[in-house]
N, C-alpha and C positions, 0 to 999 in steps of 0.2 A: 476685330473690335477695333476702332479708331479711337486713342485717347482725346483725340483733338475734337471728335465729334461728341466722344460721351461728354467731355468738359463742357461744348457750347449747348449742350441740354441744362447743365448743372448749372451754369452761368445764367442761361436764358430765365429757367425756372424759378431761381434763387430771386431775382432780380423782380420777377413776376409778383412773387409772396412778399418780399420786403416792401416793394411799391404798394401792396394792399389789394392788387389786381384779384389777387385770391384773400379770402377771408377764412379766418380758424372755420374748421369743419368741412370748408368746402372740398369738393372731389375734385381732382385733378382729371384732365382726359385720360382715356384709358391708352395701353401701350399700343395698340395700332394706332389710333389715331396721332398719337406722339411720333411713331415711325414714321408716318407720313407726313407729318410738318416739317419733320427735321431731316426726312430722306435717309434714313438709317434703318438698323434690322432693330427688331424687339429686342434682342439680347443686348443692343447698346443701349437703349432705354432705359433696359431693364436694370443694366449697373449705373445707370445715371439716378436712378430714383433710390438704389441703394446707396448712394452718394448723400443724398439729400436727407434719407431716413438717418443716416449716421449723424448727419448736422443737428440732426432733430428740428429738420424744418415740415417733413412730412411723417405719416405712418402709413406702410403698404399692409393692406390686409388681404389674406388669399382669398379670392372667389369676389373680393368687394373693390377693391381699388386702392388710390392710395388719397389720402386727406392730408389738409395742409394742419399742422400743427406748432408748438412752441416749445421746444426742450420737453417734447413727449408728452405736453400739456397743454390744453388752450389757455391762453391769457387775456383773452376778451371774445365774448359769443358774438360780438358786431363787427370788430374790425381787427386786420390783422396786428400783432405782437408790435413790430416795428411804428406803425401810424398811431395805435393807440397810444404808445410811449411818448411819441412826437408831439400826442395833442395834448400832453400834460407838460412838456419841458423836459421830459425825462429820458434817459438813455440807460442801457446795462452795458456793464463794462464787466470784465472774467480779471479776475487775478489769481496767480498760481500762488499757491500757499507751500507746496512743496513737493519733490520730485525724488522717491527714494527706492530701494528694492526691499521687497517685503518677501516673506515665505506664504506659503499657502495658507496655515494657520491664520494669518494676519489679514486675511481677506474676507470683510464681512460678506454674508449671504451671497456666498460662493456655491452654486449647485453643485453636488456630490458629486455629479459625471464628468466634470469638466479636469481635463489633464493639465494641470499647473503645478509645478516644483517651486518654481521663482519667478515672481513678477516683480512689475514697475508701477509703483501707485503714483498717481497723479492727483493732487489735493487742491479744488479750486472754490473760489468762491465768486458768486455773482451779485456784484452789485448794482441795485438801481441808484441814479443820480439823477435827482429833482430839484433843480434848481442851481445856484451857485458853489453852495455850501453844504447841500443836503444828500449823504450818500448812506443809505440803507441796505444790509445783506438782506438777499430775498433766495438764495439758496446755495446750499454746500453741498460739494460732490468729490469723491472717491473713486478714480476710473483706474481700474487696475487691467496694464496688458502684460502678454508674456516677454519675459527678458531673455529674449530670443535676438539675435542678428544686430540688427539698425538699434531696434527698441532697447537692447540690454544697454546701450551707451546715453538712454536718456538724462540720468541722474548728471552727466557730465555737458550733454550736447544741449539740452531742453528741447522744448516742444518747436518745429518749423510754425514758424510763422504764428506761433502761440498757439497752433490749433493740434487740439489730439488726432481729430480726422483725417487732415492732411500729413500728419507724420505716420498713421498707419497706413493711409496709402503709398505713402512713398516707401516703406517697410515691407510692401507686397500684402498688407491685411487689408483689404476691402470687403467689409460685411455685408451679406447679402441675406443673411435669416438670423432669428433668435428667440430669445424671451423676454418677456417683461411681467414682472408682479408689483403691486402697491399694497399700501399697508398706512395706518396711523402710528408713528413713532414720536414717544416723548423724549426730548432732547436731555442728553446727560450734561454734565458739567462742561466738559472741552466743548461740546457742539454748540451749547448755550453761550459761552464767552465768543463763539467765531460768529454766531449768528445774531449774537446781541438778544438774547432774551432769557428769561428766566429757564433755569433748569426745571424739566418738566413739562413745559410747554409744548403744546401737540403739535406737530408737521407732516406733511404727506411724506412720505419715502418711497421710492421706487427704485427697483432693483433690477437691471436690464442686461443681459448676457448676449453675446454677438459673435457669429461663427460667420468664417469666410465659407463662399462656395464650395470649397474642397473639405469642409468641416472641421477647419483648424478654428481653434479660439482664439478671437480677435480681441476681445473687451470685456470686464465685466466693470458695470458704473453702477453706484449707489449713491442716490440723489435727496436730500432733504429740501423739500420745498414748502416755502411760507405759503399757507392755504389762503391768505389774504392776497396773493397773487397769481396763483396756480389754482385749475380745477383740473380735475380728470375728466377725460372725454374718450368716449368710444362709438363708432358708428355700426352699423349693421342694415343688412337689405342686400337684395341681389344688385350686381352689377349692371345698369342700364346702358 
């Protein structure tokens, strides 16, 4: 697999998604067609799609294909999230609240079969900026990665270019599969303070656990999402 070719696919499809060429819910071309377009193997396409999924630009469903999303959820039924926000004069920024070492018992909603003794927790909040002075928190997430290799140094070194996905890839953890669940969660006092809502306010909560192609645990993310800005979406039906 050529890292340069894989990155070319990632960059091209990312640009198409962010420019609104694909809308939320749109299905990408299949692996075979993408392989022909970029003159690469289907394996390289698959790795590129895995990276896009890790960046929460798409979701890939076995036997169905890859569909455009934002942060695992649709923001607009009609337009891409970047285009929708641009139309209102808004942008989304990500602020890192902290990076620290944690024990397994401190990781919320971690599946019992995940092998993890110590992890690195990265807590971030997404801020919707609309206008000069208006900043509104719209999501809070806690991402836990294994405290191994380069990742063990994250509390001291920080994320590469502020990106968890880039940091994981550089450390040799490219997620290719995983699971995700969702429910409704009333905010506790701490969460309410971060998200500027009353305690008990109902938020969407997702828990996503990702693994590498060889089965190593890569990341577990619990996200609290303001339902005024995010809606859950799924796709079904045969791939055409």
